[in-house]
A tleap script that builds the chain and sets N, CA, C and O, in Angstrom:
source leaprc.protein.ff14SB
mol = sequence {
  NMET SER ASP SER ASN ALA PRO GLN VAL CYS
  LEU VAL ASP ASP ASP SER SER VAL ARG LYS
  SER LEU ALA ARG VAL LEU GLU SER ALA GLY
  TYR ARG VAL ASN ALA PHE ASP GLU PRO GLN
  THR PHE LEU GLU TYR LEU ALA ARG HIE ARG
  VAL LEU LEU VAL VAL LEU ASP VAL TRP MET
  GLU ARG MET SER GLY MET GLU LEU LEU ALA
  HIE LEU CYS ALA TRP SER PRO ARG PRO GLN
  VAL ILE PHE ILE THR GLY HIE GLU ASP HIE
  ALA ALA GLU ALA THR VAL ARG GLN ALA GLY
  ALA PHE ALA PHE PHE ILE LYS PRO PHE ASP
  ASN ALA GLU PHE LEU ALA ALA VAL GLY ALA
  ALA LEU ASN ASN GLN SER LEU ASP PRO GLY
  ASP ALA ALA SER SER ILE PRO THR ALA ASP
  LEU GLU ALA ARG GLY LEU CLEU
}
set mol.1.N position { 116.416 110.298 83.122 }
set mol.1.CA position { 116.300 110.918 84.061 }
set mol.1.C position { 114.574 111.433 83.840 }
set mol.1.O position { 114.228 111.506 82.661 }
set mol.2.N position { 113.800 111.689 84.610 }
set mol.2.CA position { 112.314 111.626 84.556 }
set mol.2.C position { 112.124 113.232 84.896 }
set mol.2.O position { 112.663 113.853 85.812 }
set mol.3.N position { 111.230 113.714 83.929 }
set mol.3.CA position { 110.664 115.213 83.556 }
set mol.3.C position { 110.031 115.359 85.187 }
set mol.3.O position { 109.235 114.732 85.885 }
set mol.4.N position { 110.954 116.657 85.333 }
set mol.4.CA position { 110.306 117.187 86.802 }
set mol.4.C position { 108.940 117.382 86.861 }
set mol.4.O position { 108.456 117.325 87.992 }
set mol.5.N position { 108.085 117.628 85.806 }
set mol.5.CA position { 106.815 117.785 85.922 }
set mol.5.C position { 105.684 117.099 85.716 }
set mol.5.O position { 104.531 117.523 85.791 }
set mol.6.N position { 106.257 115.456 85.312 }
set mol.6.CA position { 105.557 114.477 85.117 }
set mol.6.C position { 104.802 113.994 86.391 }
set mol.6.O position { 105.455 113.996 87.434 }
set mol.7.N position { 103.689 113.640 86.427 }
set mol.7.CA position { 103.166 113.104 87.593 }
set mol.7.C position { 103.900 111.978 88.384 }
set mol.7.O position { 104.424 110.946 87.965 }
set mol.8.N position { 103.783 112.480 89.670 }
set mol.8.CA position { 104.663 111.503 90.937 }
set mol.8.C position { 103.854 110.037 90.994 }
set mol.8.O position { 102.678 110.015 90.632 }
set mol.9.N position { 104.448 108.928 91.412 }
set mol.9.CA position { 103.655 108.020 91.742 }
set mol.9.C position { 104.669 107.359 92.983 }
set mol.9.O position { 105.827 107.104 92.650 }
set mol.10.N position { 104.324 107.131 94.149 }
set mol.10.CA position { 105.099 106.756 95.189 }
set mol.10.C position { 105.069 105.360 95.242 }
set mol.10.O position { 104.072 104.966 94.637 }
set mol.11.N position { 105.686 104.501 95.673 }
set mol.11.CA position { 105.713 103.151 95.776 }
set mol.11.C position { 106.377 102.800 97.012 }
set mol.11.O position { 107.505 103.218 97.272 }
set mol.12.N position { 105.662 101.987 97.843 }
set mol.12.CA position { 106.048 101.303 98.875 }
set mol.12.C position { 105.964 99.763 98.579 }
set mol.12.O position { 104.968 99.227 98.095 }
set mol.13.N position { 106.980 99.192 98.882 }
set mol.13.CA position { 107.195 97.585 98.718 }
set mol.13.C position { 108.591 97.068 99.610 }
set mol.13.O position { 109.652 97.128 98.989 }
set mol.14.N position { 108.622 96.730 100.566 }
set mol.14.CA position { 109.897 95.954 101.132 }
set mol.14.C position { 110.467 94.846 100.354 }
set mol.14.O position { 111.149 93.944 100.841 }
set mol.15.N position { 110.260 94.924 99.549 }
set mol.15.CA position { 111.065 93.741 98.513 }
set mol.15.C position { 111.379 94.825 97.269 }
set mol.15.O position { 110.653 95.498 96.539 }
set mol.16.N position { 113.113 94.616 97.425 }
set mol.16.CA position { 113.933 95.601 96.644 }
set mol.16.C position { 113.367 95.303 95.011 }
set mol.16.O position { 112.991 96.177 94.231 }
set mol.17.N position { 113.425 93.773 94.735 }
set mol.17.CA position { 113.420 93.827 93.291 }
set mol.17.C position { 112.275 94.297 92.533 }
set mol.17.O position { 112.275 94.637 91.350 }
set mol.18.N position { 110.959 94.271 93.631 }
set mol.18.CA position { 109.877 94.436 93.219 }
set mol.18.C position { 109.724 95.849 92.952 }
set mol.18.O position { 109.098 96.316 92.000 }
set mol.19.N position { 110.451 96.628 94.022 }
set mol.19.CA position { 110.583 98.080 93.421 }
set mol.19.C position { 111.425 98.822 92.543 }
set mol.19.O position { 111.297 99.977 92.138 }
set mol.20.N position { 112.231 98.044 92.335 }
set mol.20.CA position { 113.072 97.943 90.950 }
set mol.20.C position { 112.503 98.277 89.780 }
set mol.20.O position { 112.748 99.240 89.053 }
set mol.21.N position { 111.663 97.338 89.646 }
set mol.21.CA position { 110.718 96.585 88.836 }
set mol.21.C position { 109.970 97.616 88.111 }
set mol.21.O position { 110.092 98.193 87.030 }
set mol.22.N position { 108.883 97.647 89.417 }
set mol.22.CA position { 108.020 99.013 89.098 }
set mol.22.C position { 108.609 100.125 88.850 }
set mol.22.O position { 108.131 100.889 88.011 }
set mol.23.N position { 109.729 100.418 89.516 }
set mol.23.CA position { 109.893 101.988 89.280 }
set mol.23.C position { 110.449 101.659 87.920 }
set mol.23.O position { 110.147 102.710 87.355 }
set mol.24.N position { 110.927 101.083 87.187 }
set mol.24.CA position { 111.438 100.930 85.711 }
set mol.24.C position { 110.251 101.192 84.791 }
set mol.24.O position { 110.211 101.934 83.809 }
set mol.25.N position { 109.129 100.300 85.403 }
set mol.25.CA position { 107.914 100.515 84.304 }
set mol.25.C position { 107.343 101.647 84.762 }
set mol.25.O position { 106.612 102.219 83.953 }
set mol.26.N position { 107.440 102.025 85.591 }
set mol.26.CA position { 106.544 103.451 85.660 }
set mol.26.C position { 107.752 104.429 85.150 }
set mol.26.O position { 107.388 105.201 84.264 }
set mol.27.N position { 108.843 104.517 85.465 }
set mol.27.CA position { 109.661 105.543 84.720 }
set mol.27.C position { 109.676 105.420 83.079 }
set mol.27.O position { 109.697 106.480 82.454 }
set mol.28.N position { 109.667 104.356 82.452 }
set mol.28.CA position { 109.396 104.156 80.915 }
set mol.28.C position { 108.194 104.799 80.459 }
set mol.28.O position { 108.063 105.307 79.345 }
set mol.29.N position { 107.096 104.747 81.593 }
set mol.29.CA position { 105.855 105.591 80.900 }
set mol.29.C position { 105.667 107.124 81.222 }
set mol.29.O position { 104.646 107.813 81.198 }
set mol.30.N position { 106.951 107.436 81.524 }
set mol.30.CA position { 106.973 109.004 81.968 }
set mol.30.C position { 106.664 109.399 83.355 }
set mol.30.O position { 106.318 110.538 83.669 }
set mol.31.N position { 106.804 108.396 84.188 }
set mol.31.CA position { 106.264 108.686 85.362 }
set mol.31.C position { 107.629 108.933 86.452 }
set mol.31.O position { 108.628 108.214 86.439 }
set mol.32.N position { 107.429 110.064 87.346 }
set mol.32.CA position { 108.553 110.076 88.452 }
set mol.32.C position { 108.152 109.303 89.569 }
set mol.32.O position { 107.000 109.379 89.995 }
set mol.33.N position { 109.224 108.376 90.208 }
set mol.33.CA position { 108.704 107.653 91.224 }
set mol.33.C position { 109.835 107.718 92.230 }
set mol.33.O position { 111.023 107.834 91.929 }
set mol.34.N position { 109.279 107.621 93.610 }
set mol.34.CA position { 109.750 107.781 95.091 }
set mol.34.C position { 109.339 106.519 95.485 }
set mol.34.O position { 108.159 106.245 95.701 }
set mol.35.N position { 110.376 105.637 95.603 }
set mol.35.CA position { 110.405 104.269 96.070 }
set mol.35.C position { 110.868 104.288 97.636 }
set mol.35.O position { 111.966 104.727 97.980 }
set mol.36.N position { 109.774 103.690 98.662 }
set mol.36.CA position { 110.357 103.187 99.840 }
set mol.36.C position { 110.194 102.020 100.369 }
set mol.36.O position { 109.268 101.319 99.963 }
set mol.37.N position { 110.981 101.604 101.296 }
set mol.37.CA position { 111.111 100.002 101.690 }
set mol.37.C position { 110.424 99.868 102.735 }
set mol.37.O position { 109.927 98.767 102.976 }
set mol.38.N position { 110.242 100.906 103.562 }
set mol.38.CA position { 109.553 100.870 104.799 }
set mol.38.C position { 108.131 102.124 104.932 }
set mol.38.O position { 108.150 103.355 104.936 }
set mol.39.N position { 107.041 101.170 105.025 }
set mol.39.CA position { 105.777 102.274 105.219 }
set mol.39.C position { 106.190 103.481 106.124 }
set mol.39.O position { 105.826 104.572 105.687 }
set mol.40.N position { 106.843 103.492 107.239 }
set mol.40.CA position { 107.228 104.707 108.176 }
set mol.40.C position { 107.888 106.097 107.293 }
set mol.40.O position { 107.626 107.298 107.231 }
set mol.41.N position { 108.900 105.154 106.662 }
set mol.41.CA position { 109.451 106.323 105.853 }
set mol.41.C position { 108.293 107.223 104.654 }
set mol.41.O position { 108.178 108.430 104.440 }
set mol.42.N position { 107.927 106.621 104.351 }
set mol.42.CA position { 106.707 107.067 103.250 }
set mol.42.C position { 106.157 108.031 104.093 }
set mol.42.O position { 106.223 109.250 103.935 }
set mol.43.N position { 105.517 107.322 105.151 }
set mol.43.CA position { 104.932 108.345 106.250 }
set mol.43.C position { 105.109 109.849 106.673 }
set mol.43.O position { 104.354 110.798 106.882 }
set mol.44.N position { 106.674 109.580 106.704 }
set mol.44.CA position { 107.462 110.738 107.116 }
set mol.44.C position { 107.229 112.006 105.782 }
set mol.44.O position { 106.974 113.208 105.849 }
set mol.45.N position { 107.452 111.083 104.625 }
set mol.45.CA position { 107.427 111.909 103.265 }
set mol.45.C position { 106.221 112.641 103.066 }
set mol.45.O position { 106.139 113.808 102.685 }
set mol.46.N position { 105.598 112.119 103.260 }
set mol.46.CA position { 103.803 112.083 102.714 }
set mol.46.C position { 103.799 113.387 104.142 }
set mol.46.O position { 103.161 114.364 103.752 }
set mol.47.N position { 104.155 113.522 105.108 }
set mol.47.CA position { 104.096 114.826 105.834 }
set mol.47.C position { 104.455 115.797 105.534 }
set mol.47.O position { 104.071 116.839 106.065 }
set mol.48.N position { 105.518 115.715 104.346 }
set mol.48.CA position { 106.172 116.994 104.166 }
set mol.48.C position { 105.651 117.331 102.623 }
set mol.48.O position { 105.701 118.528 102.340 }
set mol.49.N position { 105.134 116.395 101.538 }
set mol.49.CA position { 104.978 116.697 100.598 }
set mol.49.C position { 103.478 116.091 100.143 }
set mol.49.O position { 102.877 115.230 100.785 }
set mol.50.N position { 102.959 116.765 98.804 }
set mol.50.CA position { 101.460 116.191 98.435 }
set mol.50.C position { 101.797 115.144 97.713 }
set mol.50.O position { 102.744 115.239 96.933 }
set mol.51.N position { 101.018 113.849 97.856 }
set mol.51.CA position { 101.152 112.704 97.354 }
set mol.51.C position { 99.968 112.403 96.670 }
set mol.51.O position { 98.902 112.548 97.268 }
set mol.52.N position { 99.986 111.949 95.337 }
set mol.52.CA position { 98.412 111.818 94.350 }
set mol.52.C position { 98.055 110.216 94.244 }
set mol.52.O position { 96.979 109.677 93.985 }
set mol.53.N position { 99.293 109.668 94.525 }
set mol.53.CA position { 99.430 108.273 93.933 }
set mol.53.C position { 100.346 107.337 94.816 }
set mol.53.O position { 101.565 107.494 94.884 }
set mol.54.N position { 99.715 106.439 95.425 }
set mol.54.CA position { 100.667 105.395 96.489 }
set mol.54.C position { 100.429 104.027 95.757 }
set mol.54.O position { 99.322 103.512 95.912 }
set mol.55.N position { 101.148 103.532 95.153 }
set mol.55.CA position { 100.933 101.782 95.269 }
set mol.55.C position { 101.757 101.117 95.958 }
set mol.55.O position { 102.967 101.069 95.741 }
set mol.56.N position { 100.979 100.377 97.120 }
set mol.56.CA position { 101.342 99.575 98.384 }
set mol.56.C position { 101.289 98.262 97.781 }
set mol.56.O position { 100.546 97.893 96.871 }
set mol.57.N position { 102.538 97.325 98.663 }
set mol.57.CA position { 102.333 96.141 98.714 }
set mol.57.C position { 101.292 95.827 99.848 }
set mol.57.O position { 101.268 96.618 100.792 }
set mol.58.N position { 100.531 94.882 99.857 }
set mol.58.CA position { 99.700 94.162 100.862 }
set mol.58.C position { 100.389 93.948 102.136 }
set mol.58.O position { 100.240 94.618 103.158 }
set mol.59.N position { 101.400 92.624 101.911 }
set mol.59.CA position { 101.878 92.293 102.913 }
set mol.59.C position { 103.582 93.045 103.033 }
set mol.59.O position { 104.418 93.167 102.137 }
set mol.60.N position { 103.640 93.359 104.144 }
set mol.60.CA position { 105.153 94.075 104.529 }
set mol.60.C position { 105.286 93.906 105.855 }
set mol.60.O position { 104.295 94.079 106.564 }
set mol.61.N position { 106.491 93.552 106.410 }
set mol.61.CA position { 107.106 92.960 107.600 }
set mol.61.C position { 106.438 93.903 108.701 }
set mol.61.O position { 105.544 93.563 109.475 }
set mol.62.N position { 107.249 95.569 108.590 }
set mol.62.CA position { 106.718 96.216 110.075 }
set mol.62.C position { 105.686 96.738 110.294 }
set mol.62.O position { 105.375 97.127 111.419 }
set mol.63.N position { 104.533 96.917 108.691 }
set mol.63.CA position { 103.280 97.704 108.766 }
set mol.63.C position { 102.955 97.044 107.651 }
set mol.63.O position { 103.870 96.980 106.830 }
set mol.64.N position { 101.629 96.369 107.262 }
set mol.64.CA position { 101.073 95.999 106.600 }
set mol.64.C position { 100.481 97.254 105.792 }
set mol.64.O position { 100.291 98.340 106.339 }
set mol.65.N position { 100.166 96.966 104.231 }
set mol.65.CA position { 100.056 98.101 103.036 }
set mol.65.C position { 98.367 98.629 103.789 }
set mol.65.O position { 97.911 99.771 103.740 }
set mol.66.N position { 97.688 97.380 104.460 }
set mol.66.CA position { 96.073 97.687 104.889 }
set mol.66.C position { 96.271 98.513 106.372 }
set mol.66.O position { 95.508 99.388 106.778 }
set mol.67.N position { 97.196 98.133 106.908 }
set mol.67.CA position { 97.752 99.244 108.113 }
set mol.67.C position { 97.920 100.631 107.775 }
set mol.67.O position { 97.512 101.621 108.382 }
set mol.68.N position { 98.571 100.549 106.731 }
set mol.68.CA position { 99.416 101.984 105.916 }
set mol.68.C position { 97.788 102.884 105.397 }
set mol.68.O position { 97.564 104.053 105.711 }
set mol.69.N position { 96.945 102.122 104.674 }
set mol.69.CA position { 96.100 102.590 104.222 }
set mol.69.C position { 95.071 103.217 105.398 }
set mol.69.O position { 94.457 104.261 105.178 }
set mol.70.N position { 94.958 102.584 106.493 }
set mol.70.CA position { 93.774 102.877 107.138 }
set mol.70.C position { 94.594 104.341 107.999 }
set mol.70.O position { 93.876 104.945 108.797 }
set mol.71.N position { 96.052 104.847 107.802 }
set mol.71.CA position { 96.236 105.961 108.251 }
set mol.71.C position { 96.473 107.001 107.153 }
set mol.71.O position { 96.497 108.185 107.490 }
set mol.72.N position { 96.679 106.616 105.668 }
set mol.72.CA position { 96.377 107.366 104.893 }
set mol.72.C position { 94.590 107.738 104.590 }
set mol.72.O position { 94.337 108.601 103.749 }
set mol.73.N position { 93.462 107.048 105.309 }
set mol.73.CA position { 92.143 107.541 104.925 }
set mol.73.C position { 91.856 108.738 106.089 }
set mol.73.O position { 90.881 109.490 106.131 }
set mol.74.N position { 92.869 108.690 106.913 }
set mol.74.CA position { 92.873 109.946 107.980 }
set mol.74.C position { 93.445 110.908 107.221 }
set mol.74.O position { 93.254 112.021 107.710 }
set mol.75.N position { 94.091 110.920 106.186 }
set mol.75.CA position { 94.781 112.342 105.339 }
set mol.75.C position { 94.051 113.226 104.780 }
set mol.75.O position { 92.936 112.787 104.496 }
set mol.76.N position { 94.228 114.314 104.502 }
set mol.76.CA position { 93.495 115.069 103.482 }
set mol.76.C position { 94.428 116.152 103.006 }
set mol.76.O position { 94.897 117.125 103.598 }
set mol.77.N position { 94.565 115.717 101.787 }
set mol.77.CA position { 93.343 115.092 100.661 }
set mol.77.C position { 94.303 113.651 100.578 }
set mol.77.O position { 95.522 113.593 100.420 }
set mol.78.N position { 93.464 112.677 100.717 }
set mol.78.CA position { 93.748 111.358 100.745 }
set mol.78.C position { 94.553 110.916 99.202 }
set mol.78.O position { 93.752 111.011 98.273 }
set mol.79.N position { 95.637 110.564 98.859 }
set mol.79.CA position { 96.420 110.091 97.971 }
set mol.79.C position { 95.104 108.758 97.219 }
set mol.79.O position { 94.302 108.090 97.873 }
set mol.80.N position { 95.280 108.754 95.911 }
set mol.80.CA position { 94.450 107.417 95.511 }
set mol.80.C position { 95.594 106.001 95.908 }
set mol.80.O position { 96.805 106.027 96.124 }
set mol.81.N position { 94.819 105.076 95.891 }
set mol.81.CA position { 96.030 104.111 96.385 }
set mol.81.C position { 95.949 102.742 95.370 }
set mol.81.O position { 94.797 102.316 95.279 }
set mol.82.N position { 96.809 102.094 94.711 }
set mol.82.CA position { 96.958 101.111 94.265 }
set mol.82.C position { 97.489 100.143 95.019 }
set mol.82.O position { 98.610 100.378 95.472 }
set mol.83.N position { 96.922 98.984 95.312 }
set mol.83.CA position { 97.532 97.441 95.782 }
set mol.83.C position { 98.196 96.500 94.955 }
set mol.83.O position { 97.911 96.310 93.773 }
set mol.84.N position { 99.147 95.872 95.632 }
set mol.84.CA position { 99.847 94.595 94.600 }
set mol.84.C position { 100.581 93.965 95.911 }
set mol.84.O position { 101.159 94.442 96.888 }
set mol.85.N position { 100.217 92.429 95.367 }
set mol.85.CA position { 100.587 91.469 96.309 }
set mol.85.C position { 101.011 90.368 95.401 }
set mol.85.O position { 100.916 90.430 94.176 }
set mol.86.N position { 101.456 89.419 96.030 }
set mol.86.CA position { 101.985 88.304 95.361 }
set mol.86.C position { 101.214 86.962 95.977 }
set mol.86.O position { 101.504 85.787 95.750 }
set mol.87.N position { 100.380 87.366 96.638 }
set mol.87.CA position { 99.349 86.112 97.296 }
set mol.87.C position { 97.726 86.532 96.832 }
set mol.87.O position { 97.165 87.528 97.290 }
set mol.88.N position { 97.276 85.874 96.142 }
set mol.88.CA position { 95.855 85.749 95.725 }
set mol.88.C position { 95.219 85.729 97.569 }
set mol.88.O position { 95.676 84.927 98.383 }
set mol.89.N position { 94.205 86.691 97.901 }
set mol.89.CA position { 93.573 87.221 99.068 }
set mol.89.C position { 92.817 87.954 98.562 }
set mol.89.O position { 92.989 89.047 98.022 }
set mol.90.N position { 91.599 87.119 98.795 }
set mol.90.CA position { 90.123 87.762 98.383 }
set mol.90.C position { 89.744 88.520 99.410 }
set mol.90.O position { 89.061 89.497 99.105 }
set mol.91.N position { 90.024 88.332 100.720 }
set mol.91.CA position { 89.374 88.663 101.918 }
set mol.91.C position { 90.368 90.013 101.595 }
set mol.91.O position { 89.729 90.776 100.871 }
set mol.92.N position { 91.933 90.634 101.946 }
set mol.92.CA position { 92.353 91.441 101.983 }
set mol.92.C position { 91.933 92.575 100.531 }
set mol.92.O position { 91.724 93.781 100.654 }
set mol.93.N position { 91.893 91.846 99.299 }
set mol.93.CA position { 91.006 92.685 98.147 }
set mol.93.C position { 89.701 93.149 98.504 }
set mol.93.O position { 89.205 94.145 97.978 }
set mol.94.N position { 89.025 92.341 99.535 }
set mol.94.CA position { 87.692 93.206 99.605 }
set mol.94.C position { 87.953 94.250 100.686 }
set mol.94.O position { 87.542 95.401 100.535 }
set mol.95.N position { 88.534 93.928 101.623 }
set mol.95.CA position { 88.831 94.988 102.724 }
set mol.95.C position { 89.486 96.273 102.223 }
set mol.95.O position { 89.085 97.312 102.748 }
set mol.96.N position { 90.476 96.363 101.246 }
set mol.96.CA position { 90.982 97.464 100.772 }
set mol.96.C position { 90.106 98.029 99.727 }
set mol.96.O position { 90.019 99.256 99.682 }
set mol.97.N position { 89.485 97.358 98.932 }
set mol.97.CA position { 88.480 97.885 97.848 }
set mol.97.C position { 87.414 98.908 98.771 }
set mol.97.O position { 87.094 100.044 98.421 }
set mol.98.N position { 86.972 98.249 99.974 }
set mol.98.CA position { 85.996 98.741 100.650 }
set mol.98.C position { 86.480 100.138 101.186 }
set mol.98.O position { 86.047 101.286 101.088 }
set mol.99.N position { 87.438 99.618 101.723 }
set mol.99.CA position { 88.290 101.396 102.089 }
set mol.99.C position { 88.782 102.123 101.402 }
set mol.99.O position { 89.648 102.890 101.823 }
set mol.100.N position { 88.314 102.111 99.895 }
set mol.100.CA position { 88.503 103.021 98.812 }
set mol.100.C position { 89.887 102.726 98.166 }
set mol.100.O position { 90.505 103.750 97.876 }
set mol.101.N position { 90.461 101.646 97.900 }
set mol.101.CA position { 91.800 101.127 96.896 }
set mol.101.C position { 91.126 101.364 95.675 }
set mol.101.O position { 90.050 100.904 95.292 }
set mol.102.N position { 92.072 102.310 94.995 }
set mol.102.CA position { 91.451 102.356 93.510 }
set mol.102.C position { 91.580 101.035 92.436 }
set mol.102.O position { 90.950 101.008 91.379 }
set mol.103.N position { 92.376 100.089 92.817 }
set mol.103.CA position { 92.790 99.013 92.088 }
set mol.103.C position { 93.374 98.395 93.096 }
set mol.103.O position { 93.703 98.962 94.137 }
set mol.104.N position { 93.633 96.504 92.710 }
set mol.104.CA position { 94.247 96.025 93.284 }
set mol.104.C position { 95.096 94.643 92.164 }
set mol.104.O position { 94.439 94.023 91.327 }
set mol.105.N position { 96.203 94.462 92.337 }
set mol.105.CA position { 96.741 93.446 91.530 }
set mol.105.C position { 97.801 92.418 92.234 }
set mol.105.O position { 98.708 92.654 93.032 }
set mol.106.N position { 97.383 91.262 91.680 }
set mol.106.CA position { 98.287 90.297 91.943 }
set mol.106.C position { 99.524 89.585 91.271 }
set mol.106.O position { 99.392 88.850 90.292 }
set mol.107.N position { 100.665 89.841 91.835 }
set mol.107.CA position { 101.716 89.515 90.956 }
set mol.107.C position { 102.047 88.383 90.701 }
set mol.107.O position { 101.995 87.520 91.577 }
set mol.108.N position { 102.461 88.110 89.458 }
set mol.108.CA position { 103.028 88.618 88.472 }
set mol.108.C position { 101.608 89.619 87.791 }
set mol.108.O position { 100.538 89.032 87.953 }
set mol.109.N position { 101.513 90.668 87.251 }
set mol.109.CA position { 100.529 91.191 86.687 }
set mol.109.C position { 101.004 92.126 85.109 }
set mol.109.O position { 102.158 92.545 85.015 }
set mol.110.N position { 100.207 92.313 84.212 }
set mol.110.CA position { 100.376 92.681 83.039 }
set mol.110.C position { 100.619 94.277 83.082 }
set mol.110.O position { 99.765 95.083 83.449 }
set mol.111.N position { 101.609 94.524 82.753 }
set mol.111.CA position { 102.242 95.960 82.802 }
set mol.111.C position { 101.307 97.075 82.197 }
set mol.111.O position { 101.283 98.239 82.597 }
set mol.112.N position { 100.624 96.613 81.288 }
set mol.112.CA position { 100.054 97.692 80.375 }
set mol.112.C position { 98.467 97.729 81.371 }
set mol.112.O position { 97.795 98.756 81.276 }
set mol.113.N position { 98.087 96.878 82.049 }
set mol.113.CA position { 96.966 97.020 82.933 }
set mol.113.C position { 97.351 97.941 83.982 }
set mol.113.O position { 96.677 98.926 84.284 }
set mol.114.N position { 98.594 97.568 84.613 }
set mol.114.CA position { 98.852 98.131 85.715 }
set mol.114.C position { 99.136 99.985 85.506 }
set mol.114.O position { 98.858 100.816 86.371 }
set mol.115.N position { 99.726 100.285 84.182 }
set mol.115.CA position { 99.744 101.483 83.837 }
set mol.115.C position { 98.572 102.366 83.902 }
set mol.115.O position { 98.336 103.405 84.519 }
set mol.116.N position { 97.710 101.423 82.835 }
set mol.116.CA position { 96.221 102.005 82.570 }
set mol.116.C position { 95.465 102.163 83.861 }
set mol.116.O position { 94.518 102.947 83.795 }
set mol.117.N position { 95.720 101.488 85.214 }
set mol.117.CA position { 95.194 102.236 86.305 }
set mol.117.C position { 95.741 103.116 86.937 }
set mol.117.O position { 95.134 103.961 87.595 }
set mol.118.N position { 97.149 103.024 86.805 }
set mol.118.CA position { 97.790 104.466 87.199 }
set mol.118.C position { 97.462 105.968 86.531 }
set mol.118.O position { 97.554 107.117 86.964 }
set mol.119.N position { 97.066 105.426 85.350 }
set mol.119.CA position { 97.056 106.903 84.623 }
set mol.119.C position { 95.688 107.210 84.714 }
set mol.119.O position { 95.417 108.403 84.572 }
set mol.120.N position { 94.266 106.020 85.021 }
set mol.120.CA position { 92.989 106.192 85.642 }
set mol.120.C position { 93.137 106.963 87.162 }
set mol.120.O position { 92.507 107.993 87.404 }
set mol.121.N position { 93.988 106.372 88.081 }
set mol.121.CA position { 93.843 106.834 89.590 }
set mol.121.C position { 94.261 108.117 89.337 }
set mol.121.O position { 93.495 108.980 89.767 }
set mol.122.N position { 95.557 108.626 88.590 }
set mol.122.CA position { 96.009 109.940 88.317 }
set mol.122.C position { 95.199 110.794 88.082 }
set mol.122.O position { 95.164 111.800 88.790 }
set mol.123.N position { 94.447 110.645 87.165 }
set mol.123.CA position { 93.092 111.448 86.224 }
set mol.123.C position { 91.981 111.696 87.201 }
set mol.123.O position { 91.445 112.800 87.306 }
set mol.124.N position { 91.620 110.568 87.970 }
set mol.124.CA position { 90.526 110.672 88.922 }
set mol.124.C position { 90.689 111.423 90.057 }
set mol.124.O position { 89.775 111.626 90.856 }
set mol.125.N position { 91.890 111.878 90.178 }
set mol.125.CA position { 92.275 112.690 91.164 }
set mol.125.C position { 91.760 114.255 91.151 }
set mol.125.O position { 92.321 114.986 90.334 }
set mol.126.N position { 90.786 114.803 91.950 }
set mol.126.CA position { 90.368 116.129 91.758 }
set mol.126.C position { 91.560 116.785 92.699 }
set mol.126.O position { 92.002 116.473 93.804 }
set mol.127.N position { 91.903 117.916 91.686 }
set mol.127.CA position { 92.736 118.734 91.946 }
set mol.127.C position { 92.722 120.231 92.081 }
set mol.127.O position { 92.486 120.742 90.986 }
set mol.128.N position { 92.861 120.952 92.866 }
set mol.128.CA position { 92.155 122.105 92.830 }
set mol.128.C position { 93.762 123.150 93.261 }
set mol.128.O position { 94.318 123.274 94.352 }
set mol.129.N position { 94.168 123.825 91.737 }
set mol.129.CA position { 95.222 124.192 91.724 }
set mol.129.C position { 95.832 125.101 93.079 }
set mol.129.O position { 97.025 125.164 93.379 }
set mol.130.N position { 94.755 125.748 93.774 }
set mol.130.CA position { 94.951 126.688 95.067 }
set mol.130.C position { 95.514 126.046 95.867 }
set mol.130.O position { 96.319 126.593 96.622 }
set mol.131.N position { 95.239 124.598 95.942 }
set mol.131.CA position { 95.547 124.067 97.399 }
set mol.131.C position { 96.910 124.150 97.409 }
set mol.131.O position { 97.696 124.221 96.464 }
set mol.132.N position { 97.148 124.128 98.896 }
set mol.132.CA position { 98.384 124.183 99.410 }
set mol.132.C position { 98.669 122.416 99.472 }
set mol.132.O position { 97.813 121.535 99.385 }
set mol.133.N position { 100.211 122.251 99.659 }
set mol.133.CA position { 100.757 121.110 99.597 }
set mol.133.C position { 100.248 120.581 101.125 }
set mol.133.O position { 100.315 121.264 102.146 }
set mol.134.N position { 99.725 119.209 101.036 }
set mol.134.CA position { 98.957 118.583 102.574 }
set mol.134.C position { 100.275 118.378 103.461 }
set mol.134.O position { 101.276 118.059 102.818 }
set mol.135.N position { 100.351 118.452 104.194 }
set mol.135.CA position { 101.463 118.983 105.681 }
set mol.135.C position { 100.767 118.589 106.924 }
set mol.135.O position { 99.675 118.977 107.339 }
set mol.136.N position { 101.802 117.544 107.569 }
set mol.136.CA position { 101.181 117.176 108.832 }
set mol.136.C position { 102.455 117.446 109.442 }
set mol.136.O position { 103.406 116.798 109.006 }
set mol.137.N position { 102.682 118.349 110.445 }
set mol.137.CA position { 103.723 118.587 111.183 }
set mol.137.C position { 104.483 117.541 112.031 }
set mol.137.O position { 103.850 117.087 112.984 }
set mol.138.N position { 105.750 117.083 111.834 }
set mol.138.CA position { 106.425 116.003 112.741 }
set mol.138.C position { 105.874 115.633 113.966 }
set mol.138.O position { 105.884 114.455 114.324 }
set mol.139.N position { 105.273 116.748 114.815 }
set mol.139.CA position { 104.817 116.623 116.224 }
set mol.139.C position { 103.369 115.688 116.434 }
set mol.139.O position { 103.072 114.777 117.207 }
set mol.140.N position { 102.560 116.481 115.215 }
set mol.140.CA position { 101.856 115.352 115.032 }
set mol.140.C position { 101.713 114.015 114.695 }
set mol.140.O position { 100.800 113.275 115.061 }
set mol.141.N position { 102.755 113.703 113.904 }
set mol.141.CA position { 103.147 112.385 113.798 }
set mol.141.C position { 103.370 111.533 114.769 }
set mol.141.O position { 102.879 110.404 114.808 }
set mol.142.N position { 104.182 112.052 115.682 }
set mol.142.CA position { 104.705 111.453 116.652 }
set mol.142.C position { 103.552 111.627 117.578 }
set mol.142.O position { 103.314 110.464 117.903 }
set mol.143.N position { 102.660 112.417 118.222 }
set mol.143.CA position { 101.598 112.163 118.697 }
set mol.143.C position { 100.697 111.039 117.955 }
set mol.143.O position { 99.831 110.809 118.799 }
set mol.144.N position { 100.532 110.532 117.268 }
set mol.144.CA position { 99.784 109.919 116.493 }
set mol.144.C position { 100.322 108.130 116.469 }
set mol.144.O position { 99.781 107.076 116.135 }
set mol.145.N position { 101.847 108.574 117.093 }
set mol.145.CA position { 102.265 107.217 117.318 }
set mol.145.C position { 103.172 106.815 115.679 }
set mol.145.O position { 103.509 105.655 115.446 }
set mol.146.N position { 103.358 107.550 115.040 }
set mol.146.CA position { 103.589 107.234 113.736 }
set mol.146.C position { 105.366 107.357 113.459 }
set mol.146.O position { 106.100 107.053 112.518 }
set mol.147.N position { 105.535 107.844 114.542 }
set mol.147.CA position { 107.449 108.769 114.452 }
set mol.147.C position { 108.035 108.000 115.602 }
set mol.147.O position { 109.198 108.202 115.950 }
savepdb mol mol.pdb
quit
């Protein structure tokens, strides 16, 4: 079981085998992982919890990772975002990097490089210990059409 003080990484991917595999990699490196199979479920979680880093699949059925990134760009403080995809897509990579994605990986990727990016993204996150957890009430999510 992960240390409750370990840095948390959220993982959003609609492929259960990818979620399980990446969760194992992250947990073996000492991270706590919250994995989500639906972007909507992640947004509901984000409304109640502070998230420093999220790993997103680019292509998911109900909402793409790029659409989810657009929602995250309106969040304050905005989590760092690392994208993963099974398809080489230079246009998607350029788009998400321009929107502020921290890193972009094409599956299969080197676990050590991925973990290095995770560590760098978490260390790059400016934290003010006095900040309260980011929270948007459920009514605000409904008004935005997210629930």
